[in-house]
C-alpha positions in Angstrom: 0.0 0.0 0.0 2.7 2.6 1.0 5.6 0.7 -0.5 7.6 1.7 -3.6 5.9 0.7 -6.8 8.0 -1.6 -8.9 8.7 -0.4 -12.4 8.3 -3.0 -15.2 11.7 -4.5 -15.9 13.5 -3.4 -19.1 14.4 -6.2 -21.4 18.2 -6.5 -21.8 19.5 -7.4 -25.2 23.2 -8.3 -25.0 23.6 -8.0 -28.8 22.6 -4.3 -28.9 23.1 -3.0 -25.4 25.9 -2.9 -22.8 25.3 -2.7 -19.0 26.9 0.4 -17.6 27.3 2.2 -14.3 27.2 5.9 -14.8 28.7 8.1 -12.0 28.1 11.8 -11.9 31.4 13.8 -11.4 29.4 16.6 -9.7 27.3 14.7 -7.2 28.9 11.3 -7.1 25.5 9.7 -7.7 25.7 6.3 -9.4 23.1 4.9 -11.7 22.9 1.6 -13.4 21.5 1.1 -16.8 22.2 0.1 -20.4 23.9 1.9 -23.2 22.8 1.2 -26.8 25.9 0.2 -28.8 24.7 1.7 -32.0 23.4 5.1 -30.8 25.3 5.5 -27.5 22.1 6.5 -25.7 21.9 5.6 -22.0 18.7 4.1 -20.5 18.7 4.4 -16.7 17.3 1.5 -14.8 18.0 2.2 -11.1 19.9 4.3 -8.6 22.7 2.6 -6.9 23.1 3.6 -3.2 24.6 0.5 -1.7 26.5 -2.5 -2.8 23.3 -4.5 -2.3 21.6 -2.4 -4.9 24.3 -3.2 -7.4 24.1 -6.9 -6.6 20.3 -6.8 -7.1 20.7 -5.1 -10.5 23.3 -7.6 -11.6 21.3 -10.6 -10.4 18.1 -9.3 -12.0 19.7 -9.0 -15.5 22.2 -11.9 -15.1 25.3 -9.7 -15.5 28.8 -10.8 -14.5 30.7 -7.4 -14.6 29.9 -3.8 -15.5 32.2 -1.1 -16.9 32.1 2.3 -15.2 31.8 5.6 -17.0 31.7 9.2 -15.8 29.5 11.9 -17.1 
């Protein structure tokens, strides 16, 4: 009732997308998402506040490792 609403999961296509952690150089905020390999566009999936959040993201999408980028 008062909990967070779950967003529908984005489908991850390993052929056209790459999992990425994007970290802001201004605020230090880290977001996890996918970058389209053809267009370079980033699609944000979730905010990473703790290592547990990162583990949840990786487990949800079956990802082994993620490169980090700074914007």
